C-alpha positions as CSV (number, residue, x, y, z in Angstrom):
1,M,15.8,-1.9,8.1
2,L,18.1,1.0,7.4
3,Q,18.0,2.7,3.9
4,V,21.3,3.8,2.7
5,T,21.6,6.2,-0.3
6,R,24.8,7.7,-1.4
7,K,25.2,10.7,-3.4
8,D,26.8,10.4,-6.8
9,P,29.2,13.1,-7.8
10,K,27.3,14.5,-10.7
11,E,23.7,13.6,-9.3
12,G,21.3,16.4,-8.4
13,L,19.7,16.5,-4.9
14,E,16.2,16.1,-6.3
15,N,17.3,12.9,-8.0
16,L,19.0,11.7,-4.7
17,I,15.6,12.3,-2.9
18,R,13.7,10.6,-5.6
19,R,15.8,7.5,-5.5
20,F,15.8,7.3,-1.6
21,N,11.9,7.7,-1.7
22,R,11.6,4.9,-4.2
23,K,13.8,2.8,-2.0
24,V,11.9,3.3,1.1
25,Q,8.7,2.5,-0.6
26,Q,10.0,-0.5,-2.3
27,S,11.3,-1.9,0.8
28,G,8.0,-1.7,2.6
29,V,9.3,0.3,5.7
30,L,6.7,3.1,5.9
31,A,3.9,0.6,5.4
32,Q,4.9,-1.6,8.2
33,A,5.3,1.5,10.5
34,R,1.8,2.7,9.8
35,K,0.4,-0.9,10.4
36,V,1.9,-1.1,13.9
37,Q,1.4,2.4,14.9
38,Y,-1.9,1.8,16.7
39,F,-2.8,-1.5,18.6
40,E,-5.8,-3.5,16.9
41,K,-7.7,-6.2,18.6
42,P,-7.5,-9.5,16.5
43,I,-11.0,-9.8,16.4
44,S,-11.1,-6.4,14.4
45,K,-8.4,-7.7,12.1
46,T,-10.6,-10.4,11.1
47,E,-13.6,-8.4,10.9
48,R,-11.6,-6.1,8.3
49,R,-10.6,-9.0,6.3
50,Q,-14.0,-10.3,6.0
51,K,-15.4,-6.7,5.2
52,A,-12.8,-6.5,2.5
53,I,-14.0,-9.7,1.0
54,I,-17.5,-8.6,0.9
55,R,-16.5,-5.4,-0.9
56,K,-14.4,-7.4,-3.5
57,E,-17.4,-9.6,-4.1
58,R,-19.7,-6.7,-4.6
59,K,-17.2,-5.0,-7.1
60,I,-16.7,-7.9,-9.0
61,E,-20.9,-8.3,-9.1
62,K,-21.0,-4.5,-10.2
63,L,-18.4,-5.0,-13.1
64,K,-20.3,-8.0,-14.2
65,K,-23.6,-6.4,-14.5
66,I,-22.1,-3.3,-16.2
67,R,-20.6,-5.7,-19.0
68,M,-23.9,-7.2,-19.1
69,G,-25.3,-3.9,-20.0
70,Q,-27.2,-3.7,-16.8
71,K,-27.0,-0.8,-14.4
């Protein structure tokens, strides 16, 4: 995915860089590049997903306890 950002006649360089960075972030190019930068075994992908689910559940339980007034 090639991101093309053209400079408007009265636009400053800072604004041009800011617009370019925003386009790149929204397109997901950097996220995809970081994701495929290193090879990861499929087993470790499933392990990572399972650990993320466990973290999410623990966070929900912790928030419930805080709302109930417990520590």
